[in-house]
N, C-alpha and C positions, 0 to 999 in steps of 0.2 A: 522527313524520311516517309518514303512510300512503303503501304502495307506489307510487300514481298518482303523489302529490307528489314522492316521491324520483327516480321517473323522470324527471320535468319537470326536476327540478334536474340530474340526470344528465345529460339533452340539453343544459341551458343552460351548463353548467360543461365539459363535455368538451374537451380540448385534443386535436385531432387534426392528426397531422402525417405525414403520406402521404409525404414527402419522405424521412422516414428510416424509415417502417414502424413508427411508434410513436403510442400515443395516453397521455395522462394524465389519470387521472380524480381530482376531488376533490371530488366531491358530497358524501362522508361525513367531510368535515374541520369540519364545523360551525361555519364563519364565518358572520358577517351579510351580508345581501345589499348594503350598503353597503360593505363590507371592503375592495374593490378600488379604489372610487373615494377611500377615504381614504387609501389609500396610493399612490396614483398619482404625485402629486409627488416621493414618495421614491424609486420605482423609476425615474423618470426620472432622478433623479439618479445613480442607480446607473448606468442605460446609457451617462450621460455620461463617468462614471469608467471603465466598461471599456473603452470608444472611446480615451479617453486611453491608457489601459494597452497597447492592441492596437498603437498607433500611436508607441509607444516612449517613453511617459513613464516617469519612475521611480516604479514602482508598489511599491517595496519600500526606503522611506525610510531604514531600518535601516542597510540594506548598501548605500543608494545605487545601485540597480542596477535595470535594466529586467525585465519579466517577460515572457518570451516564446513560451510552450509552445503560443500560438495560431499563431505563425508556423511552427511545425512542420509544421501542417498545409496550411499555404496560404503558401509560401514568398514569394509576390509581395507579401505584407502587411509584412514584414522592413522595419526601418527604414533599412537600408543596403543596399547590392548586394553588400557582402562577407557580411551576416548571410544573404542569400539563398542566393547562392553556396556558403557552408558548409554551409546545410542540404541544397541539391540534390545538392551533390556528395559528402554523408555517406550520402543514400539511394541513391545510383547504386554507391557503393563497398560497401556493404552488399548490396544485389543480386548484385553480381558475386562478392562475397567468398562469401556462400552456395552460389553456383553451383558455385564452385571447390572448395569443401568436399565437396559432393553428386559432384560428378565425379571427385574422388580428385587433382584437379591440386594442390590443399592437403591433405596427409596426414599422418598421426601418424607419430612414428618408427620403429616396428614392426609398422605393420600397413597395410592398404591403404586404408581409408579410416576417416573419423571417424564414429561411429553412436551417440554419446553425449556430451550437454551439462551442464558444471556449472557454474553460474553461484553466484558467490560474492559475496554482497552482503547489504544490511540495510535495513530502510526503504523509502522510494522506488526502492531499487537492487533490488529483491526482491519486494514486495509487487503491484506493478503486473504485471511479467512472470508471477510465479506464477498470479494470477488469470487473466490472457488465455491463458496457455499450458493451462492446466486446463480453461478454460472452451471451447477449441477443439480441442483434442487429439483425435485421430482414429486409425482402425487406417493411415490414409495417411502419416503423419506420416513425415518423412525421418530424425528423430533424435527418439531419446528425452532429455527434460529433467530434470535434478536441481535443486535448490536446497540451498545453505548458507547461512541466513539468520540464525545467532546464534555466540555465542562459548561453546559447550555443549560439553564434549570428547566428551559420549557421543551427543550428537547427530551430531557429525564421523564417530565410530565407525558409527554407522549407517548413515549415508549413504554413506560410505565401502564398508561392508559389502555394501549393496545393489548398488554399482556392480561391485564385486568384481574379476573378470578383466577387464572391458570397460574398466577404466582406461586401460590400453594404446590405446584406442579411442575415449578422452574428449578432448572439447575443453574447456578451463576458461578460463570468461571471467569475470575480476575486474573489479567495478565499484563505483568510487569515486570521485567528482569532487574530492577534496581528496589522496586517497591514504593517508590517514592515519587514516581511521574503523579504531578498534582491533578492533572484532568482525570487520568484510571481512578487515582484514590478518591476523589469527590464523587465520582458516580459510584463507587464501591460504597461511601460513607452514606448515600442518598438512596441507596438501593437495600443496604441495612434497614434504613428507618422504616420503608417500605415493607418489608418482612415484619418488624417489629409491629407497624401499627394494624397488620393484619393477624397480629397473634404466633406469629411463626418465629424461628428460631433461624436468622440469617446462617448461622455456623452451620446448621443441618441442612444446608442447601449450597452450600458454596464450597469450591474448587479454586485452588490458586496454580497458576504456571508462573515461576519466578525463579531468580537466581538464589542459589543456597546460602543462607545465610542473611539473605535480606530482611527489610523491614517486613515485608508483605509474608515471607516464607515464616517468620518468628509469629507473626500475627494469626498464621493460619496453623502453626505448632499450639500456640497459648490456646486458641479457641476450638481446637481439636476437630478443624474441618474436615471435609469429608476426604480429601486427597489433596497431594501437593506433586506437582510435575515440574520436571528441572527446565531453567533457560541456562545455556551453557555462555561463557563471556565469549567465546570463538565463534559465536553466530551472532550477526547483527539483526536488528529488527525487521529490516526491511528483506532479507534473505533468510527469515525465520519459517515460512511457511511449512517447509518439509520438517519442522520440529514440534512438540506439543501444542505450540503456539496453532497452528493448522491441522494437525494430525487431531488433535483430541475434539476440537468441533466437527471435524467430517466424520470421524468413526461415528461419533453421537448421532449425527444427522443421519447414517446409513450409507454414507460414501465409502464405496471400495478405496481403504487407502493403500491398499498395497499396488493395487493400478495406477494409483496418483504416483506412489514412489518408483513404481518400476519404468513409467514413462519419463519422469525426469531423469533416472539413471541411464535409460535408451539414449537421452539426448545429453548428456553429460559425456557419454561414450564417444557418440558420433562427432560432438563438439570439441574433442580432444584431437581430433585428426589434424594434421601439419600440412594436408593437401588443402590450400588456401578454398580453391574453388568448390570442395566436395565439402566443406565446414560453413553450414548455415549462420552460425554464431559470428565466424571471422568475416562472412561475406557480409553481413548485416553491420558491424562494427565497422567495416571500410566504406560500407555505402554512408553512414552516418557521418563518417569523416569527411567523404566526398562532398555530400550535402551542404554540410556545415562548414566547411573549409577547417575543418580541425578547430574552430573556435565559437562553436554555437552560433553561427550567423543565422541560422534560419531555425522556424520551429519545428518540430514534429507533430504531424495531425495523426491520429490515430483513429481511424473509422473502420469497426468491425461490423460487418453487416450479417450479424446475430443479435438478437435481442439478449440472450444469455450473455454476450461478453459486453453488455454496456457499462460496467464496472471496471472494464480492463484499462482503459485509458487512465482513471483514476486511480487504478494501483500502478500503472507504468509513469505516471506523475512522480509519484514517491520512491520507485526504485531507480527511476534514471535521475530525475532531478536532483534529489539526495546524494546521489552517488558521483554525480559529474558537477554539480554546481560547486565549485570551490574557487575560492579566491587566488590562492597561490598553490604551484606546483611542487612538486617534491623536492624540488633544489630551494625552495623557500621565493621563488619569483613569482610577482603579481601577475596572474595570468587572467582571472576571471572567467575562468571555464564554465561550460553546461551547456545543455540541451534541453529548451522548453519545451515541454508536452502538453497537448490538449487533444481534446476529441469529445465524438458524441455517437451516433450509431447510424449505421444505415438501413433505412433509406431516409432515417430523419433528417440527417445531416443536409440532403438534398432541399429540404424545406427550410433549412435555416442557415447554412453558412457556406453551404458550397459554391454561391454566388460569387462572396467574396476568392474564394479559393481561384475560382477561374478567373475572373476579372478584375480581380482586388491587388492588393501589395502582393508582392511576389516573394515575400519572407518565410517559406514554409517548405516541406516536403511531405506528403502523406504516406503513411503506412496502412492498406486495407489489409483488412483480415477476413477471409472468406473460408466459409464451413459448407462443404459440398452437399452433406446429407442435410435435407430440410429437417425431416419429422422421421420418428417411429412410424411405420406404416404410408398407406397411399393418403395421396393429397385429392381433394375435389378440383375438377376444373373449374376455373374463374372466368376463363373465356374457352374458345372451342380448341382442346388440345394445349391448353396452357393453365399452368397451376400457380398459385402466390408465390411458391420459392421460386418459380421461373421467372417472375417477375423481380423478386430480390434479387437474384443474379444477373439479370438483364441490366438494374438499377446500378449494380456495381461496375459492370464493364461499361456501361455509358458514361458514368462518372469518371473512371478511369482513361477513358478514352477522350472524354472532353476536355477534361484536365489536360492531357497529353500533347492534344492540340493546339493547345495555348500554352506551352512551353513549360507545364509545372510538372515538376517531377514526383513518381510517385513508387514504391515497392509493394509488392503483394504475397504476403503469405498466406498459401492456401493449406489447410486441413481436411481430410476425408469427413471425417465425424468429429462431433463435441462430446467427448467420455473423460471419465477421471485419467485416464492415462494420455489423452491426447491434451488436457490441460495442464498436467503435470510436464509435457514435453516442453508447452508453448512458454511456462514460466522458466524451466532453466533455461530455454534459448534466449531469451532476454537478458537473465541473469548473467550468463556468460558472455553476451554480447557487451552487456555493461563492463566486466571484467577485462576485456581486452582493449575496448576502446580506452579507457580508465587508462592503459598503459601506452596506447598509440599517443595520448597526450599528456602522459608524463605527472598525472596526479594520483592522489590516494582517493579510492573509490570507497572506503569503507570506514570513515569518518564523518561527522557532521558540526563542524564547530559552529557555523550558522546557527543552527537550531540549539545549541548549548547557549550560545549568548543570548537568544531570546527569553530562553529559559530564567535565566541570571537576572535579566531586566525585568521581567513579570515579578520575580521573587523581591525585587527591589519597589516595584510599585506597591505591591502587597506591605510590605513594611510602613512607608510612606504613609500609604491609606489608615494602618492602626496609629500612628500618630497623630493624622488629622482627627479621627474619631476620639481619642484619647483628649486631645485640644479641645474638642468642643463639648465632650462631656465634662470637660472642667469648668468650663465658660457656658454654662447651662444659662440659658435666658439672653447671650449675646449671639450676635450674628455679623458674618464676616462677608467681606466679598473673596473671590479666590485669591487676589491680590493681597489682600489684608491678612488672609489666612497664612499665605505662603511667606510674607515676611514674619508673621508671629511668630511661627516654627522653625526660620532660619533656612528657608529653601527658596528664596526669590528666585534663582534661576530655573527652578521646577514649577513655575507659576502655572505652565499650561498642564501639566500633570494634575497639579493640584485641582484646577478647573475642571479635567475629564472626571475624576474621581469624586468630585462632589455634584456633578452631573448625574453619573450612575446610580450615587449613593439616594440622592433626593428622587429618581424616579422609583426608587422601590421602599418598599416600607421596613427592611430588615434593619436598618442602622438608624430609624427612626431622625432622618435629617429633613429639614423643613426649607424649602426653596421659596424665596420673596422674590419673584420676579421683576425683570426691569426690562424698558424696551431695549436698552443697551444689555445685552445678554452679559457683559464682564463686568456689569453693575450690580448684577444679580446679589442678593445676600443670602448665606447660607446659616442654618443655627440648627440645633435640638430641639425636637416637637416636643410641645408640651405632653 
């Protein structure tokens, strides 16, 4: 396609959204001219399904619950006065709580003010807040934010070492809807110990965000924690950023949560438009469908040309892959749906994997994210008449053109500037696109049976470990190979798992397991250390 034809295609298909300061360019997605007409009946069905979801229909049939993250931005849409009041009241309490922390009215046990936040959560209870706090961080922040989002002991040590003596001025927020998430619980227990080693009461520095009546809620009540904030069963973790999960850390950091919510609400309003070409979420969902043949046949590579958006691809991995990666459709048919997401940032990607994107396996499409405003204030010249930001923009355009020249599809989302309102709008855009795409391919975007399966298997392994350790304690002084031990406790079919448990236990001092190594690893012996 020559440059003139490409320009005409760009003008024809550019989705311009001035109300949220965003444009979506799909001219380089290589779809046929009749694509939108062919898909119009399907996208209209998706609009109807989204309307039903927003009015309180049971959108997650597996769990028999509503899906209401859109109400968080526009409480007047909530299906009952009670839900509306809960949302509005929680927002007011968050703002007041942040004010009281900043003013010193709510203060730590042995210091004048809190100046640090430690958020303990995982998945949707961490990825969204991490992305937003990093994207909108500034020298004007009221508090510094840290995250614990795994059950890695070394990770705990690194994070606590980074906080150091500021632990006495650290407000810890524990985030878990059920209160039973193992990774979050483990992080909380280790942080509790760190406070106590420092002569501090964890409870006088702790806040819970959880479901009413959960184990965590009860712990916070019995321990007289500083505050508790709700998580509702109609908000999934990966779409919880506009609830207390995201708003509380944002408000404490000093981000304007009213602007964030306003940007998301503006995008919600725009993406309810049933005129497909004017609805960026619909266009985005249709481009995903076109690029992947509606079967996830290609990966989505997310390339934001802005350092502040470096965590965006990580955030989208959960939002998109956990929502769309499903074995069965709503009819129970095995479909193995999903779109794999990965990404880096521009221009780092040009020194990493753009070589493969241009010349290697053609198994992807690219989503470029462009921010027009470089920085607050003027930029110095790095060449005559040229700034660093000019280079960043030219590298994006160059990569986009180089990919297209070699038949590689891409779309580009452009925003005017990066602020709380824009970040809220971008998140809302992708949330809506995920919902619409899920309807197009007839899957439930709001459950995660694969995640739950992994949790159950992990629990079974912990139980097996307890059995192994109990047997070794009873047989102190004897040693066994993994296979001998598996046979002794009646789990021969689980010999590999027994071997892995023993290898891990013997590499750490916690369980006092000694390994007598053999050249053949499977003949190594394990027993209780003296």
